[in-house]
Each structure stands twice: as structure tokens, then as C-alpha cells.
N, C-alpha and C positions, 0 to 999 in steps of 0.2 A: 504495498499500499503506499502511495506515494502522498506525503502529508506535508500542508504549507501551514505554516507558524505566522501569522497577522498580528498587527498591533495598530491601535490608532497613535497619531503623532505624540501625543502627551507621554509616550515610554521613554522619549528623550535618546535614544540611542544614537550612537554617529552613525553615520554614513558608512563608516568604514566596517563596524558591525552588524549593521545591516545586510551589507553584502556578502560580507563572510558566511553570514548565517542565512542567506537566503530568506531574510523575511519581510514581507508585505506590508506596508504602511499606508493606512488611512489618514490622509491630513486633517484636522479638523478646522472649522471655520474660525477666523480671527477679523472683525469687523473694526475697521479704521472710520466712524462716520457712518455712511451709506455704502461703504466699501467693502464687499465680503471679499476676504482674502484666506490663501490655503496655508495652514502653519507647516514651516519649513519647506514650501514650494516658492509661492510667490509673497510670504512675508517674515522676516525672520527677526531674530530678536532686537538688532540694533535698530529697525525700523520702528520698535517701540519705543525705543529710548529716544530717537527723534520725533516721534510724533509725540510724545509726552513732554519735551522740552518746549516744542512749538505751540502746543494747544493746552497743557496743562490738564489733560484729558485721556484714560486709560482706556485700551481698546475692550472691547467684548468678545469673549470666546463661545463658541456654538458647536453643537452636535453635528453629526451628519446626520442626514433623513434615513427613514426603513428603506426607501427607495434608493437610494445612494449606497447604503451597504447592501442590499440585495446585488447590486449590479456589479458591487466590488465581489463579491463571494461567487456569483454567477461566472465574471468573468476568469476568475482564479481556477473555477472546477471543468473551464471550458479548456483550458491551457495544459492539459495533461495532470491535475493533482485528483487525487481520490477523496480527501477529506481537508477539512481547514480547521484549526484551532486558534481562535482570535482573542486577543486580551484589548480590554478598555479599562479608562480610569474608573475609579471608583464609583459605584449608582450613586453614593452620597452627593459626589460632586458635580456630575453631568448625566445628561438623558442619554449617553452613549449607549452604556450596555443596555436599557431597556429598548433602544434603538436596534441595536445588532443583534439582539436575542430574537426580536420580532422577523428582523430580516432572515435570522436563520432557521426559524421554523417553517420557514418555504423550502428549505432542505433538509436532507436525511441525513448529510454528514458533515453539519458544520456546527461547531460546538464553541461556544460562549463564554469566556472565563471573566467574574468581574474582580478584577485585581485587589478589589477595597481597599488602592494605596492610589498614587501619582508616580509622576516622573520615573527614574531608572529604579524605583521599587516596582513599578511594572516591569522596568527592562529585565530585572533581575528573574521575576517569574519567566519571562518570555526565552531568555537564553536558556533557561532552566529544561524549558520545554524545547528548545533546539537541541540540548544533550539528549533529551529522552528520544527524539526521532532517530537521532545517530545510535541510540542502543537499539532500535526496532521495536519500541512501543506503539501500541494502537494509540489512535486520536482519541477513544473515549476515556482510555486510561491517562493518558498525558493531561486531558481537560480537569479529569477528577484530582489527580495529583496536583495539579497546580492550584485548583481552588481552594483544597485543602490546606496547602500552604500559605494561601495569599495573608491568613490572619500572622502569620511569624514574620511578616516582612518587617525590618526597623527601618522607616522613612523619616527623616527627621534633617530640618536644617535652622542654621544660625542666620538671621536677618540683622543688619546693619540699620534699616529706618523702617518704620510702619508707614511711610509715605504711601505707599504703593497699597497696602493694607487698607489704611484709611479712605483713601482716592474712592478705592474699589468698595467701600461701604462694608469692609469685613472687620473694621475694630472702630472704637467709636474715637470723637474728638477728644473725650480727655483721656483714653488711654495712648493717644497719639501723644499730646502733649507730656503727660507724665513719662513716658518712656523717653523721650528726648530730654526733659528737665534731669531726670535720675540716671540718665546716660544708660538705659537698659537696652540691650540687644538681645530679642525674644528667641529663644528656640521654638519652632513650631514642628511637631510631630503629627503623625497620622495613626490615630487610634479607631480601630473597629468602622473603619470608612472615613472619618470625617477627619478634618484639621482641625488643632487646637494647641494652646500654649502647652508646652511642657517646662521648658525651665526660663528664669530670667535673669541670666548674669549680667552684673553690672561693669563697666568700665570700657576701657577704647575696644574698638570692633576687634582687633589682633588680639588681644589678651581674651577677650571672650569667646573667640573662636576657639582656642587653645582649651578653655574651662568646658566648651561645648563637646570637643573630640574627646577630652578625657572622662565625660560624664555618657555619652556614647560605649565608652567601653567599660567601664565601671557598671553600667546598669543593664547591659545587654550582653550577656556573658556565656550564651550559646550559638555562637554563629556558626554557619555552614560557612566551611574555609573554601568553598570551590573560587568565589569572587565578592567583592566589595567596588561599590562606587563611590569615588568622589565626584560629587555633580554641582556645577555653580553656575551662577550667572557671571555678569560682567563684574570682574574682581580688581581688588588694588594688587599691585603688584606683590609677588612673593609670597601673599598668602596662599595659594591653591598649593605652590609646591611644597611649604609649610606643614599643609595639614596631608600631603599625601606621605611626608616623610616620618610624620607622628604615628600615621595609620601602620606604615612598613615597620615600624619600630615594633609594634605589637608582637608582628612574628606570627600574623594568624594565616592570611589570607594567600591562595595559590596565584592569584594575582588581582590587581588592583587597578580598575580600569578609571579614569579619567574622561568625564562628557560635560559639554556645555549646556545649561538647560537650554529647552525651548519656549515657546510662546506663552505656554502656559504659567509655568513657573516666573518666568519674566513680569508677568502683566501684575500677577499676584503679588509678588515679593519685591521686585525690583531688583536693581545692582547692587552688587556686595551680599549676596546670598549663598551660603554653601552647605553640602550636607555629605554626612558617611552614611551608605546604605547597604544593607545586607539581610540575607534571610536568615533569623533568628532562634532556629531550631536544630541546631547540630549537624544539620544534613539529612538527607533521606535516602538512603541505601535501595 
């Protein structure tokens, strides 16, 4: 059986990883005013920074329709593949899962996984699915294992400023003002499919990033050693390398992959956002 692994563009996998693992990507919509663009194809993170700088407005992100998912799945199945396992951003953050699931119901061999996470938290599940394909597992088993592991994904980020979260209506004016006055650099994590504040380190951004990385190490103690992502938006010079070195010093992961976050994380969190992501279930044999 020839199985295709696919995902929404919110998985934030690099072009190199997508090509290496033969992953198909569905670009979600990003709207700049009345203009609907495609994440990673006709709009990129730098376009969002430029748009915000000139308008002080943030774009809106949107899911693809049931019909568009149906066309996407049909094109894959008519190009030599027998089955599809598709991954979406958490259903609590977008209608992507519901739309993809309704589209998949039109086919007998398309399985949709609600990642219950975002960004390279999704990417971790996608790459694990690619590993399962290489091991010869069937599509149903791959989807079942991926769904069962979704709750173990450690997906978190430390943010320099609440400005984008405030402008996007995701935090109050009081929280925004208080964080600025107290020099709080909030750590955002995904729990049970929803984003929330995990920790509130205080100080310079560089110092808070180090506190965040240490907290991840101390609080998530059963990592799958296969891989880890260091995922970031536009960063101050030197911080990304520092985080990678800290994670490398743990001596845990077989590979540490660096990726640049796409339009969803950029729109929600802005520049100087970085996260360490891995599956925290000790690995599945």
C-alpha cells in the first residue's frame, strides 16, 4: 500500500523536510485586508511584519473549505496513492480538522488526525507518521498511533512582547500593560488542544529564554529521543544558536531540527518568539 502523509501549513516544517519525506501540504488562508493569500506560497512571515508596520493591523488566518480539502485528497488518490493520513492544527484553534474530516468522509481511505497542538508540535507527529510509513505500517494504524500520541506533544514558546497577542484580541489591555511594566516574557504552552500561559519569567528576553529552556528540561522528563524542534520567528541575533546549544547540552535527542515558524505563529506571537518542542512520552516502540 502506498501511503501519503499530508498536513496543513501550520505544521511549520521546512521545505527541506517536506521534500525529504514526500509530505504534501495544504496552505491555509492568510487575509491581509480583503486579500486572501496562501500561507507559505503567496505570503510569508516577513510580509506580515511589513503589513503590521505600515497598518498596525494583523492579518486573519482561515481554514480551507470542505470542497478544497476534498479536491486535495482526490488529487493525491488519483496520482498513485492508496491512502492518506492528514494532520491538522488543534480543532480548538481552527475549523481545519472539522472541514478535513467531513471531506475525508467522502473517501474510504483518508484518515484525519487532530494534532491537538500547533506549529512543529504538528510537525513532530507528521515526521513520526513518515517513520511509520517506512516501517510498513498501514494507514489506519498510523492514524491511530498518531492520535494517541497527540496528547503527549510538548509544544511551548517564550514570547518577547504581548503586542501581537493584544492586537489580535488574545490578551487584555491590562495584561499587555502589566507585562510591559514588569518585564514579563510569557511562556505559552498548548494543553489539551488550547493555548495558555505556562510561566511568566521576568527580566531581559535573553535571560527569560534561558529560564524557559531550563523549565522545559526540568518539567518534561520523558522525551522521545528521536527528535526535537527549535522553532522560532524572526529573532535577535545569537538567541537561536544559544537555545540549540542548551538543548544539545542535555545529551538527549538524536537530532535537533531548527525551523522558522510560519504565518500562524507569526500572526499570533510576533517577532522574538522561540520554542523547544518534542513528544514527551518516552518514545513508542
